C-alpha positions, 0 to 999 in steps of 0.5 A: 568979598568972598560972599560976592565970589560965591554968588557969582559962581552959583550964577555961572553954574546956573547959566552953564546948566541952562545953556546945556539944557538948551543945547540938548533941547536943540539937539532933540528938536534937530533929531526929531526934525531929521527923523520926522519922515521915519516917524511918519512912515512908522505911524503909517506902517503901524496903522496899516498893519492894524487895519490889516489885522482887523480885516484878517480877524474878521476873514479868518473867523468866517473862513474857519466856520467850515472847519471849526464849529465851536465859536470860542475856538474860532474867536481865539484863533482869529485873535491870535492871528490879529495880535501876531500881525499887530506885533509884526507891525510894531516891530517894523515901526520900531526898526524904521525909527532905529530903536533896535535896543528898544526892540530887543528889550521888548522881545526879552521882556516878552520872553520872560513874561511869556515864561512866567505866564506859561508857568502860572497858567499851565493847567489853563493853557493845557486845556485851551490847546487841548480844546483847539486840538479837539476842534481842529481834528474834528474828533468830537463835535457838538451833538455827538454822543461820547463816552469818556472819563467814566461818563456818557452823554451828548456833547453840548459845548466845547469851549476853551477850558472844558467839554460839557456833556448832557447825560441820559438822565439830563444831568450836565457833566463838565470835563476839562479838555485835557482829560478828554484828550489824554484819556480814551473816549468813544464817539458814537458820532464818528461811525454812522453804522455800528454792530451790536450783540444780543444773547438768547437761548432756546429749549433743548428740543428745538430744531437748531437749524430752524432757530438759526434760519428764523433768527437771521431772517427776522433780524434782516427784515427788521434792520436791512443790512448793507451789501457788505454786512451780514447777520452773524449767528453763533451757538455759544454753549449748552446752558443749564436750561437752554442752548445759548446763542448770540446774534451780531448785526449792524444798525444805523446809530450815532448814540447809545440810546439808539443802541438800546432801542435797536436791542429792544426791537430785536428782542421783541421781533425774535420773541414774536417769531419764535412764538409763531413757529413754536420755538420755546425760550425757556426760563431758568429752572432749579430743582430742589430735592427734599429728603423725608428722613434725613440720615442720622448723625453717628455722634447722636447714636453714640 
């Protein structure tokens, strides 16, 4: 008898559990039916925002070509825009379904995950944002000749992590974008005309006014200054074997190699002009006096 009573209790418990499960399933079905319009609306919203994100990604990538020459930077910015639109669509879809708690949990989780990723990838993100800043500000472009971090060369590539230079000896130098942005750099490509200086000297018996006139006219004929530019000539000092002077003049150059070429051309032209007019460019002279009978040391006489 007690055994039959225990069996009946188990059967009753199973029946009760089954009925509760059926009731809950029925409630879920009713809820799903009631929320079916919201679910369809949410799906439509998400699909629409996804389609918009793809369109915006393609449009922004094409539009940024006018402002950013680096393809990697354009791709990154367009991807950010696409992800932002998709995230917005997801949040709106969840709000339509009245899943506010889920939305808050996603935002909280995204914040914690973003903080952890930011700390782990601090150096990488710093280089990435530095690369974006360099691309947007247009202070360095592919093809420019720059000097930075002790290196000098032509910019071959600017990606999301580093800047690649090719030096005059054809070696490649890869510099993190953060180092380029945080340290001073010289970009020859930002100014189409620069001023260079050469130093020279003439003999002491030279006509200094003639020297000045010939030097200025020679440089003008060689490099043709703009109306607002002038060739500057200054005598500097009485040297050991010459009267030293400097010439400063403007040239069209966007690389260090062009500066070297202009200096070389100016030296050749000045030498030819001075030789034609009998002006001597002396070389250093050292006079050594030899004594035939050096003085005797007093200690030796004693």
